[in-house]
Every structure is written in C-alpha cells, then in structure tokens.
VOLOPA-861294 format. One line per 8 residues: their letters; for each residue x, y, z of N, C-alpha, C, O. Coordinates in pm, whole numbers, plus 32768, in hexadecimal, padded with zeros to 4 digits. Layout:
// VOLOPA-861294
A = X,Y,Z,X,Y,Z,X,Y,Z,X,Y,Z | ...;
This chain:
// VOLOPA-861294
MIWQEYSK = 63B4,269C,741D,63B8,263F,73B7,6434,264D,7369,645C,26C0,7353 | 647B,25E5,7339,64FB,25E1,730B,6509,2638,7285,656E,267A,726E | 64A0,2633,7236,64A7,2683,71BF,64A3,2715,71D7,64D6,2763,7186 | 6466,273E,7248,6465,27CB,7267,64EC,2800,7290,6515,2870,7271 | 6531,27A2,72DC,65BD,27C1,72FA,660E,27C7,7276,6654,2829,725F | 6605,2763,7224,6651,276B,71A9,662D,27F2,7161,6689,2830,712B | 65B0,2821,715F,659C,289D,711B,65EF,2916,7150,661D,296C,7106 | 65FC,2915,71D1,663A,2989,7201,66CD,298E,71D9,6703,29F7,71B7;
QLKEVLNL = 670F,2913,71DD,67A6,2902,71BB,67AC,291F,712A,67FF,2972,7104 | 675C,28E5,70D2,6764,28FB,704D,6758,2992,7019,67A3,29C3,6FC5 | 66F4,29D0,7055,66E5,2A5E,7037,6757,2AAD,7066,6778,2B0E,7021 | 6799,2A92,70D2,6802,2AD9,70FE,6886,2AC7,70B4,68D2,2B25,709C | 689D,2A47,7091,6919,2A28,704D,691A,2A51,6FC2,6982,2A7C,6F90 | 68A3,2A46,6F7B,6898,2A73,6EF1,6878,2B00,6EE5,6883,2B34,6E76 | 6852,2B48,6F4C,6826,2BD1,6F4D,67AF,2BE5,6EE7,67B0,2C3C,6E90 | 674E,2B92,6EFA,66D8,2B9A,6EA5,667F,2C0E,6EB9,666A,2C3C,6F29;
DGSPVGVS = 6648,2C40,6E4B,65E4,2CAA,6E4C,655C,2C60,6E6C,6513,2C3C,6E10 | 6541,2C4F,6EDA,64BB,2C05,6F05,64E5,2B7A,6F49,6553,2B6D,6F80 | 648D,2B1C,6F41,6491,2AA2,6F82,6494,2A2B,6F19,6454,2A32,6EB0 | 64DF,29BF,6F3A,64C4,2946,6EF0,6431,291D,6EF9,63EF,2936,6F5E | 6402,28E3,6E97,637B,28B1,6E8D,6359,2822,6E93,638F,27D2,6E47 | 6300,27FE,6EEE,62D5,2777,6EF6,625D,2756,6E9D,6206,27A9,6E83 | 625D,26DB,6E6F,61EC,26B0,6E17,61CE,2624,6E4B,6225,25CD,6E56 | 6147,2613,6E6C,6114,2596,6EA6,609F,256B,6E57,6048,25BD,6E3C;
FSDVPASN = 6095,24EC,6E30,601B,24B6,6DFC,5FCE,2472,6E63,5FF5,240A,6E99 | 5F5A,24B1,6E7F,5F14,2481,6EF1,5E79,2476,6EE8,5E3B,24C4,6E9F | 5E3D,241C,6F2D,5DAD,2409,6F21,5D5D,2464,6F7D,5CE2,2469,6F7F | 5DB3,24B0,6FCF,5D6D,2509,702F,5DBB,2592,7012,5E31,2593,6FF0 | 5D6E,2603,7023,5DB0,268A,7012,5E04,26A4,7089,5DF1,2664,70F1 | 5E64,2702,7080,5EAF,2731,70EC,5E56,279D,713E,5E12,27F1,7104 | 5E5F,2792,71C8,5E05,27E7,7210,5E23,2879,7206,5DD1,28D0,7224 | 5EA0,2892,71DA,5ECE,291C,71D0,5EC6,2952,7142,5EEB,29C3,7124;
GKENRIMP = 5E91,28F5,70E6,5E92,2921,705B,5E10,2965,7028,5DA2,2949,7058 | 5E22,29BC,6FC8,5DBA,2A02,6F8A,5D84,29AB,6F11,5DCC,2958,6ED9 | 5D06,29C4,6EED,5CD0,2979,6E78,5C99,29D6,6E19,5C2C,29C6,6DE2 | 5CF1,2A42,6E04,5CCC,2AA6,6D96,5CD6,2A69,6D01,5D1B,2A06,6CEA | 5C93,2AA7,6CA9,5C9C,2A72,6C17,5D25,2AAA,6BFC,5D47,2B1A,6C22 | 5D7D,2A48,6BAD,5E01,2A6F,6B9F,5E41,2A0E,6B3B,5E19,299B,6B2F | 5EA7,2A42,6AF1,5EF0,29EB,6AA0,5F71,29B8,6AF0,5FA3,29FD,6B49 | 5F9F,2943,6AD0,6016,2907,6B1C,608F,295D,6B23,60D0,296D,6B8A;
CTAIYQAA = 60AB,2993,6AAE,6127,29E9,6AA2,611A,2A61,6AFF,617E,2A8D,6B39 | 609B,2A99,6B0F,6085,2B08,6B6D,6096,2AD2,6BFE,60CA,2B16,6C56 | 606A,2A5C,6C12,6072,2A2B,6CA2,6102,2A15,6CCC,6126,2A2B,6D40 | 615D,29E7,6C64,61E5,29D4,6C7A,6220,2A5C,6CA9,6263,2A66,6D10 | 6202,2AC1,6C5A,623C,2B52,6C6E,620E,2B78,6CF9,6265,2B97,6D4B | 6189,2B77,6D1D,6153,2BA9,6D8E,6189,2B5E,6E05,619C,2B99,6E70 | 61A5,2AD9,6DF5,61D7,2A91,6E6B,6261,2AB8,6E82,6288,2AC2,6EF6 | 62B9,2AD2,6E14,633D,2AEE,6E33,6354,2B84,6E61,63A4,2B98,6EBD;
RKGSTLNI = 6316,2BE9,6E28,6322,2C74,6E3C,62BF,2CBD,6E9C,62D4,2D25,6ED9 | 6252,2C73,6E9D,61DE,2CBB,6EF8,61C8,2C64,6F75,6181,2C95,6FCD | 61F7,2BF4,6F85,61D9,2BA6,6FFA,614C,2B5F,7005,6118,2B3F,7070 | 6118,2B4C,6F90,6089,2B1C,6F8B,6087,2A8C,6F74,60D7,2A5B,6F23 | 6030,2A40,6FB6,601B,29A9,6F96,5F95,29A6,6F4C,5F33,29E8,6F6D | 5F9D,2952,6EE3,5F1F,2944,6E8E,5EFA,28AF,6E8B,5F52,285A,6E7B | 5E7F,288E,6E9A,5E49,2809,6E82,5E0C,2803,6DF7,5D9B,2833,6DE9 | 5E45,27D4,6D98,5E1A,27CE,6D11,5DD0,274E,6CF6,5DFE,26E5,6D21;
CDENCTCP = 5D5D,2751,6CB1,5D06,26E2,6C94,5CC0,26FE,6C0C,5CCB,276C,6BD7 | 5C7E,26A2,6BD9,5C35,26A3,6B62,5BDC,271F,6B5D,5BD7,2764,6AF8 | 5B97,273A,6BC9,5B3D,27AF,6BCF,5B7A,2839,6BC0,5B40,2892,6B84 | 5BF4,2849,6BFB,5C28,28D3,6BFB,5CA0,28F0,6BA9,5CCE,2962,6BA0 | 5CD6,287F,6B69,5D41,2895,6B05,5D0A,28D6,6A7A,5CB7,289D,6A33 | 5D41,294E,6A60,5D04,2996,69E6,5D51,2979,6964,5D2D,29B0,68FC | 5DB4,2926,6967,5E0E,2910,68F7,5DEE,2886,68C1,5E0F,2825,6905 | 5DB0,2876,6849,5D9B,27E6,6816,5E14,2791,680F,5E14,271D,6836;
GGLTSLGL = 5E86,27D2,67D8,5F02,278B,67D8,5F31,275E,6865,5F62,26EE,687A | 5F1F,27B9,68BF,5F4C,279B,694D,5EF5,272D,6981,5F28,26DC,69CD | 5E7D,2723,6961,5E26,26B3,6999,5E60,2633,6972,5E69,25D5,69C1 | 5E88,262F,68F3,5EBF,25B7,68C2,5F46,2595,68FC,5F5B,2524,6927 | 5F9D,25F0,68FD,602F,25DE,6929,602D,25B4,69BE,6081,2565,69E9 | 5FD0,25E6,6A0A,5FC7,25BD,6A9F,5F6F,2546,6AAD,5F58,251E,6B1F | 5F3C,2509,6A46,5EEE,2499,6A58,5E62,24A8,6A8C,5E24,2443,6AB0 | 5E2E,251D,6A92,5DB1,2535,6AD9,5D3A,2519,6A85,5CCB,250B,6ABA;
SIPTPEKA = 5D4D,2510,69FA,5CDD,24F2,69AB,5D15,24C1,692A,5D78,24F4,68F6 | 5CD0,2459,68F7,5CEF,2420,6877,5CAA,246E,680C,5C31,247E,6813 | 5CF0,249F,67AC,5CA9,24FA,674B,5C43,24A9,66ED,5C61,2437,66C8 | 5BDA,24DE,66CC,5B83,24A7,6670,5BBF,24BC,65DE,5C12,2514,65C6 | 5B8C,2460,657B,5BC2,247F,64F1,5BB2,250B,64CA,5C0E,2541,648D | 5B40,254F,64EA,5B22,25DB,64BF,5B8B,2630,650E,5BC4,2686,64CA | 5BAA,2627,6584,5C10,267E,65D9,5C9F,265F,6599,5CF1,26BA,658D | 5CB8,25E6,6573,5D41,25BD,653C,5D53,2606,64B0,5DC1,2632,648D;
ALTKKFLI = 5CDF,2611,6461,5CEC,2654,63E2,5CFB,26DE,63F8,5D47,2719,63AB | 5CC0,2724,6457,5CC8,27AB,6477,5D4E,27D2,64A1,5D81,2838,6474 | 5D90,2781,64FD,5E11,2796,6527,5E77,278D,64AD,5ED3,27DF,64A5 | 5E68,2732,6456,5EC0,272E,63E8,5EB6,27AB,6390,5F1A,27E6,6367 | 5E34,27D1,6374,5E1B,2847,6329,5E5F,28C7,6371,5E98,291F,6330 | 5E55,28C8,63EF,5E80,293E,643B,5F24,2940,6430,5F5C,29AB,641B | 5F65,28D3,643E,5FF3,28C0,6434,6029,28EA,63AB,608D,2931,63A2 | 5FE5,28BE,6340,600D,28DC,62BC,5FE2,2968,6288,6031,29AB,6245;
EGEKFTSC = 5F69,2992,62A6,5F35,2A0E,6270,5F38,2A81,62CF,5F48,2AF5,62AA | 5F27,2A5B,6351,5F1B,2AC7,63BE,5FA2,2AF0,63EB,5FD3,2B5B,63C5 | 5FE7,2A96,6442,6072,2AB6,6472,60D0,2AAC,6409,6137,2AEE,640E | 60B4,2A57,639F,6122,2A44,632B,619E,2A0A,6370,620D,2A3C,635E | 618B,29A1,63C1,6200,2961,63FB,6233,28F9,63A7,62A6,28D3,63BC | 61E5,28BC,633D,6207,2851,62F2,61D2,2867,6266,616F,28B0,625C | 6203,2833,61FE,61E8,2860,617B,6175,2822,6135,6139,2863,60DF | 614F,27A0,6154,60E3,275E,6107,60B9,26EC,6155,60F1,26D4,61C0;
NASFFRMR = 6058,26A2,6127,6029,2624,616A,608D,25BD,6182,608E,257E,61EC | 60E5,25A7,6121,614B,2545,6122,61BA,256F,619A,61E2,251B,61E9 | 61DF,25E4,619C,6245,2610,620C,61F9,2611,628D,623B,25FA,62F2 | 616F,262B,629C,6130,2617,6313,6133,258A,6341,614B,2571,63B7 | 611B,252A,62E7,611A,249E,6305,619D,247D,6334,61A0,243F,639E | 620A,2498,62FD,6297,2474,6321,62A9,24BC,63AC,62DA,2478,6405 | 628C,2530,63C4,629D,2567,643E,625E,251F,64B8,6299,251A,6523 | 61E6,24EA,64A4,619D,24A7,6504,61D7,2413,6510,61EC,23E1,657F;
SLSQGQPP = 61ED,23D3,64A1,6217,2340,64A8,629A,2331,64D7,62B2,22CA,6515 | 62FF,238F,64C3,638A,238C,64F0,639D,23BD,657B,6408,23A9,65B4 | 633A,23FD,65B7,6353,242E,6635,635B,23B2,66A5,6319,234A,669D | 63A6,23CE,66F9,63C7,2364,6755,6370,235E,67D9,637A,2303,682B | 6319,23CC,67E5,62CE,23C5,685F,623F,238B,684F,61FB,23A0,67EB | 6217,2345,68B3,6186,2302,68B1,613E,2358,6915,6160,235E,698B | 60DE,2397,68E5,6075,23E3,6948,6044,2384,69A9,6025,2313,6984 | 603A,23A7,6A27,6012,234B,6AA1,5F80,234A,6AA0,5F46,237E,6B00;
FGVSKYVV = 5F3B,2317,6A41,5EA5,2311,6A47,5E71,22B4,6AB6,5EA0,2243,6AC8 | 5E15,22E4,6AFA,5DE1,2292,6B67,5E31,2288,6BE3,5E04,2248,6C42 | 5EA2,22C3,6BEA,5F01,22B0,6C62,5ECA,22FA,6CE1,5EE2,22CE,6D51 | 5E81,236B,6CCB,5E4F,23B0,6D3F,5DEA,2411,6D14,5DE2,2435,6C9E | 5D93,2442,6D7C,5D33,24A4,6D63,5D6F,252F,6D66,5D3F,2587,6D1E | 5DD5,2545,6DB5,5E0D,25D0,6DBD,5E9F,25CB,6D9F,5EDF,2566,6DB9 | 5ED7,2637,6D66,5F69,264D,6D65,5F76,26C9,6DB6,5F48,2737,6D96 | 5FBB,26AE,6E25,5FD1,2727,6E8C,6061,2764,6E6B,60C6,271E,6E66;
IGPLETFE = 605F,27DC,6E57,60D3,2829,6E2F,60EB,28A1,6E9C,6097,28F9,6EAD | 615F,289D,6EE0,6172,28FE,6F49,61FB,2912,6F6A,6251,28C3,6F43 | 6218,297F,6FB4,62A9,299B,6FE6,62D7,2920,7049,6294,28F9,70A9 | 6343,28F2,7028,6373,2878,7076,6382,288B,7109,6377,282C,7157 | 639E,290B,7131,63B8,292D,71BE,6338,2920,720F,633E,2910,7289 | 62C4,2928,71CD,6246,2913,721C,61EB,289B,71E7,6175,288D,7207 | 6231,2849,7195,61E9,27E4,715F,61B8,277B,71B7,620A,2740,71FE | 6135,275C,71BA,60FE,26FA,721C,6119,266B,71E7,6139,2616,723A;
LKPDLVLF = 6110,264E,7175,610F,25C1,713B,61A5,259C,711F,61FB,25F2,710A | 61BD,251E,711F,6240,24F5,70F4,6243,250F,705D,61EE,24D8,7016 | 629F,2560,7028,62A6,2578,6FA1,62D5,2502,6F45,6323,24AD,6F6F | 62A3,2501,6EC6,62D5,249E,6E69,633D,24D6,6E1D,639A,248F,6DF5 | 6337,255F,6E01,63A0,25AD,6DC0,63BF,2625,6E07,6370,2656,6E57 | 643D,265C,6DEA,6459,26E0,6E24,6489,272C,6DA6,64D9,26F8,6D58 | 645C,279F,6D94,6470,27F6,6D21,64C4,2869,6D4E,64B1,2899,6DBE | 6522,289B,6CFC,656C,291C,6D1D,655C,2976,6CAE,6589,295A,6C3F;
LCNPGQAS = 6518,29EB,6CC7,650C,2A4E,6C70,6589,2AA4,6C7A,6597,2AF0,6CDB | 65E8,2A9B,6C18,6672,2ACD,6C34,66AA,2AFC,6BB8,666F,2AF0,6B4D | 672A,2B3A,6BC9,676D,2B5E,6B51,67D6,2B01,6B1F,67EC,2A9D,6B64 | 6818,2B11,6AB2,6879,2AAB,6A7C,68F4,2A87,6AD3,692C,2A1A,6AD1 | 6918,2AF2,6B1F,6983,2AE0,6B81,695F,2A7A,6BF0,69A6,2A1D,6C14 | 68E8,2A99,6C1F,68B1,2A3B,6C8D,689A,29AE,6C4F,68BB,2949,6C8E | 6867,29AA,6BDF,684B,2926,6B9C,68CC,28DB,6B85,68D0,2860,6B90 | 6939,2926,6B62,69B9,28E4,6B4C,69ED,28A8,6BD9,6A2A,283E,6BDA;
RLILLSTY = 69D7,28E3,6C3B,69FD,28B2,6CBD,69A4,2830,6CE1,69D6,27CA,6D10 | 692A,283F,6CC9,68CA,27CD,6CE2,68EC,274F,6C8F,68E4,26DE,6CBE | 6914,276B,6C10,693C,26F2,6BC2,69B3,26B2,6C07,69AF,2637,6C15 | 6A19,26F3,6C31,6A85,26BC,6C71,6A6D,267D,6CF5,6AAD,261A,6D17 | 6A0E,26B7,6D44,69E7,2680,6DBD,699A,2606,6DAE,69A9,25AA,6DFF | 6942,25FE,6D45,68F4,2588,6D29,6948,2513,6CF3,6921,24A0,6D0A | 69B0,2527,6CB1,6A02,24C0,6C84,6A7D,24A5,6CD2,6AC3,2447,6CAD | 6AA0,24EC,6D39,6B12,24DF,6D8F,6B27,2455,6DBA,6B94,241C,6DAB;
ETGIPLKA = 6AB4,2417,6DF7,6AC2,239B,6E30,6ACE,2325,6DD3,6B18,22C7,6DEE | 6A89,232A,6D6C,6A82,22BC,6D06,6ADC,22CA,6C98,6B15,2265,6C6D | 6AF2,2343,6C5F,6B3A,235D,6BE6,6AEF,233B,6B70,6B2E,232C,6B07 | 6A6B,232B,6B6F,6A11,2301,6AFD,69EA,2378,6AC1,69AA,23C8,6B07 | 6A08,2399,6A39,69E9,240F,69F9,694F,2426,69F4,6900,23C8,69F4 | 692A,24A4,69F0,688F,24C3,69E7,6869,24B0,6957,68B6,24CC,68FB | 67E4,247A,6945,67A9,247A,68BE,6721,24C8,68CD,66C0,24A2,690D | 672B,253C,6887,66B6,2595,689B,6666,2595,6812,669D,258E,67A4;
QLSGSTCS = 65E1,259D,6826,657B,25B1,67BE,6562,264A,67B9,6523,267F,6814 | 658D,268A,675D,657D,2724,674E,6509,2748,670C,64DA,27B7,6727 | 64CD,26FE,66B7,6464,2725,6668,63E5,2713,66B4,63E8,26C9,6716 | 6372,2750,6692,62F0,273B,66CF,62CA,27BB,6721,6319,2818,672D | 625A,27B9,6754,621D,2815,67A4,626F,2831,6834,62C0,27DE,685C | 6258,2898,6873,628F,28B2,68EE,6268,2850,6951,62C1,2818,6993 | 61ED,2833,6963,61BA,27C9,69D0,61E9,2744,69A8,6201,26F2,6A01 | 61F8,2722,6923,621E,269E,6900,62B8,2688,691D,62E3,261E,694A;
GAITQPLS = 6301,26ED,6900,638E,26E4,6926,63B8,26E9,69B9,641A,26AE,69E7 | 635E,273A,6A02,637F,274A,6A8F,634E,26E1,6AE2,6389,26C4,6B4A | 62DA,269E,6AB8,6283,263B,6B11,6280,25B6,6AC3,62B3,2552,6AF6 | 624A,25B2,6A52,622A,252A,6A16,62AE,24E0,69FA,62B8,246A,6A1C | 6314,251F,69BD,638A,24D7,6997,63E1,24A6,6A1C,640E,2434,6A1A | 63F4,24EF,6A80,6440,24B3,6AF1,63E7,2455,6B4B,641A,2400,6B94 | 636D,2468,6B42,6312,240A,6B8F,630A,237C,6B44,6318,2312,6B81 | 62F5,2383,6AC5,62EE,2307,6A82,636E,22BC,6A6C,6371,2241,6A68;
KGRVNVTF = 63D4,2304,6A5F,6462,22CE,6A44,64B2,22B4,6AC3,6514,2269,6AC2 | 6488,22F1,6B31,64CF,22E9,6BAA,655C,2323,6BAB,65B4,22F2,6BF2 | 6572,2393,6B57,65F8,23CE,6B56,65E9,2467,6B47,657C,249A,6B2B | 6650,24AA,6B58,6656,2538,6B5A,6630,2569,6AC0,6653,252A,6A5C | 65EC,25D7,6AC0,65D5,2613,6A3D,65DC,26A9,6A3A,65D8,26E5,6AA6 | 65E6,26E6,69D3,65FE,277F,69CA,6598,27AE,6960,6594,2776,68F3 | 6545,2816,697F,6503,2856,691C,652A,28F4,6915,6546,2935,697A | 6528,2924,68A1,6542,29B2,6894,64D3,2A0D,6895,64E0,2A85,687B;
IDPSSRHM = 6468,29D8,68B2,63DE,2A21,68BC,63AC,2A56,683A,63DF,2ABC,680C | 6348,2A15,67F9,631D,2A2C,677C,62ED,2ABA,6766,62BE,2AF6,67C7 | 62F5,2AFA,66E7,62CC,2B85,66CA,6244,2BA8,66FC,622F,2C16,6730 | 61E4,2B4A,66ED,614F,2B66,6717,6151,2B71,67B4,610C,2BCA,67E7 | 6199,2B1E,6800,61A1,2B38,688E,61DB,2BBC,68AA,61A6,2C00,6902 | 6247,2BEB,6867,6282,2C63,688D,6222,2CCF,6866,6218,2D32,68AF | 61DB,2CC6,67FC,6175,2D35,67E1,6107,2D40,6841,60DE,2DAE,6866 | 60D2,2CCA,686D,6059,2CC9,68C0,6088,2CE4,6955,603A,2D22,699D;
VKGFKDSD = 60FD,2CBC,6985,6130,2CCA,6A09,618C,2D41,6A10,6205,2D2D,69FF | 6160,2DBD,6A29,61C0,2E2F,6A16,6233,2E30,6A71,6294,2E78,6A57 | 6231,2DE5,6ADC,62A9,2DEE,6B41,6323,2DA6,6B10,6391,2DC0,6B41 | 6313,2D4F,6AB5,638A,2D00,6A8F,63FA,2D60,6A53,63DF,2DB3,69FC | 647C,2D4D,6A89,64E8,2D94,6A52,6518,2D55,69D6,6502,2CDD,69C2 | 655B,2DA0,6980,659A,2D60,690C,6603,2CF6,6938,6619,2C94,68F1 | 663E,2D09,69A2,66B0,2CA8,69D4,666D,2C3C,6A18,66B6,2BE0,6A40 | 65EA,2C34,6A2F,65B7,2BBA,6A81,65A7,2B3D,6A32,657B,2B3E,69BF;
LIFSVPFF = 65CA,2AD6,6A70,65A4,2A4F,6A37,657D,29F7,6AB2,658A,2A21,6B25 | 654D,297E,6A96,6518,292A,6AFD,656D,289E,6AF9,6571,2851,6A99 | 65AB,288E,6B6C,65F9,2814,6B83,65AA,27BB,6BE2,658F,27E2,6C54 | 6583,273E,6BB0,652C,26E7,6BF2,6571,2663,6C27,65BB,2623,6BDE | 6558,2640,6C9D,6596,25D5,6CE2,653E,257E,6D26,64F5,25AD,6D7E | 653A,24FA,6D06,64EE,2498,6D58,6518,2499,6DEA,658F,2495,6E09 | 64B0,249D,6E4A,64D4,24B7,6ECB,653F,2451,6F04,6595,2472,6F56 | 652F,23CD,6ECF,658F,2370,6F07,6624,2385,6ED9,667E,233A,6EFE;
NVRSIIES = 6637,23F1,6E86,66BC,2418,6E64,66F7,2491,6EB5,676E,24B0,6EB4 | 6699,24D0,6EF9,66BC,254E,6F3C,6719,2533,6FBE,6766,258A,6FE7 | 670E,24C2,6FF5,676A,249E,7060,67FC,24A7,7028,6852,24E1,706B | 681A,2471,6FB5,689F,2465,6F89,68D0,24F7,6F64,6948,2512,6F6C | 687A,2550,6F3F,68A4,25D5,6F29,68C9,261E,6FAE,692D,2666,6FB3 | 6877,260C,7019,6889,2643,7091,691C,260C,70C8,6970,265C,70F1 | 6933,258A,70C5,69A6,2555,70FA,6A22,2576,70A9,6A91,256D,70DD | 6A11,259C,702A,6A7F,25C9,6FD0,6AAA,2656,6FED,6B1C,2678,6FCC;
IPLSTAGT = 6A54,26AF,702D,6A6D,2739,703C,6AF9,2756,7086,6B49,27A6,7055 | 6B10,2717,70F6,6B90,2731,7136,6C10,26EC,70F7,6C84,2706,7119 | 6BEC,2692,7099,6C61,264D,705E,6C8A,2685,6FD5,6CF9,2669,6FA8 | 6C3A,26CD,6F96,6C52,26FB,6F10,6C63,2791,6F05,6C27,27D8,6F56 | 6CB2,27C8,6EA5,6CBA,285A,6EA2,6C50,2894,6E60,6C48,290F,6E5D | 6BE9,283D,6E1C,6B6C,286B,6E04,6B13,288D,6E68,6AAE,28D0,6E53 | 6B38,285B,6EE3,6AEF,287C,6F66,6B47,28E5,6FAA,6B5A,2957,6F7F | 6B7F,28AC,7025,6BBF,290E,707A,6C57,28DF,7095,6C9E,291B,70E6;
AQPGMTYN = 6C82,2877,7050,6D0A,284A,7065,6D6D,28AA,7021,6D4F,28F3,6FC3 | 6DE3,28A2,705B,6E4C,28FA,701E,6EA4,28A0,6FCC,6EB7,282B,6FED | 6EDE,28D9,6F58,6F35,2888,6EFA,6FA8,283F,6F42,6FDD,287A,6FA0 | 6FD2,27CC,6F20,704B,2780,6F5D,70C1,27AA,6F0F,7131,278D,6F3B | 70B5,27E9,6EA1,7122,2816,6E4D,70FF,28AC,6E0C,708C,28D7,6E00 | 715E,28E4,6DED,714B,2973,6DA7,713E,294C,6D0D,716D,28E4,6CDE | 70FE,29A7,6CCB,7111,299E,6C3E,7194,29B3,6C02,71B2,297C,6B98 | 71E4,2A04,6C42,726C,2A18,6C10,72CA,299C,6C1B,7333,2995,6BDC;
EIIKD = 729D,293B,6C6F,72EE,28C0,6C7B,72D3,2867,6C0C,7320,2808,6C00 | 726A,2876,6BB0,7254,2819,6B3F,7259,285E,6AC1,7263,281E,6A59 | 7251,28E8,6AC2,724C,292A,6A3B,72E1,2945,6A11,732E,2977,6A62 | 7305,2926,699F,738A,2940,6965,7399,29C5,693A,733D,2A0B,690E | 741F,29EB,6949,7438,2A7E,6911,7435,2A81,6879,7447,2AEA,683D;
C-alpha cells in the first residue's frame, strides 16, 4: 500500500525515533488493532514508538475529553460541566468560566461527531486502512523540515492552532480544517504518558497532503536535495 511505502521513506529521510502514525475514521476496526482501554494521547505514543495499532471507540476510550475531540461521544450537560470544572479547578489550564468559554468558542476545530464508530491509530508502515491523517511524533528540527516540505510545492504559509488538548491539536484540528497542525503535547498528556520526551511535538498532516511532501523530498534541502548556491555567495562580509 502506498502509505506504507511513504512511511519507510519519511522515517529514513527524517531519521524519526519510531514510525509516522496513521489515523483513520472507520466504521470497522482494523484487523490487527487492539481494543485496550486507552487514552488517545497514549495511543499516539504507542503507535509511534511501540508499533501498536489501537481501535478506539466509545466503549474503550478512557478520556472524556478525548471522546469529545475524536467525535466518539456527544457529552451530556453533566459531563460538559465536569469537564469545565476539571479544566479550571483540576488541571488549572484556564482561569475562570469566561476564559473557558472563550477557549471553546474561539477554537477552530469541529469535533467529528457521528463520523465513525472507530478511530484507528497505528504505525503507518503496517497500517491496513487508508489514513485520513498522518502524524509525526518528532523534535523541532524534524518539524522544521516538515514545514518546509509541506509548503514547498504551494508556498502557502501554515496556520497552526496551538491551544487545546493533545488529541484536539493532533487530530480534531487537521481533520476538520483539512490542513497541517502542530501540537506541543499538553502537560497532562506528558504527565500521564511517561514516554514522551521534552523535545517531542506532534506534526499532523491530512493524508491528501502527504504526496506533496514525498514529491518535495528530492527537490528541497529540507529533504535530500543539495544547495544550488553556498551561503558564502549571499552573505556579505
């Protein structure tokens, strides 16, 4: 499958610690996927660094916020109130009711309610389903190269939504907006998932944009191309 070939090339060129991650919204589970009780941020880490494929659904997603961000469950008023209380008084990620409202109302991502029964997350190199998104658990240097590779063909600057939870930034935003997004992995995810490095971030790409990245690799110095001029030729004494 073409995305499995993409995975091998991207892993080698970027020197990734682990695999690119496929995300697919599906009404059927992947045959090679586990259905463990899990948080979406944990699933992303395990897919990238441990080679695990996870079939996430309403029944096995343990994070209430993740259920909403992945569109697997519409929160009841009681659960919505509990989430607000947790963000303000528990995680202390926002200061008050008004700031919570602004955080939600100004967010650009629309949770994909009713889109599918399963969200399948797994290493791209063994991914069975055509992915909707490709995620890179990477460092800033690798993300810098991905930014250039993803804009090389079009020249269109990236517009990232940096606020919000890890799963919202990594999955909801790029899925709903159809464009690249970056998340720095929120403190709660880093606390709960012990394997994340301080240098890790998640660079998310809609699958229909991955072809352009692949084709840009041999053409750009962010990939494997050699410079056509030296820096000394343009830097003044």
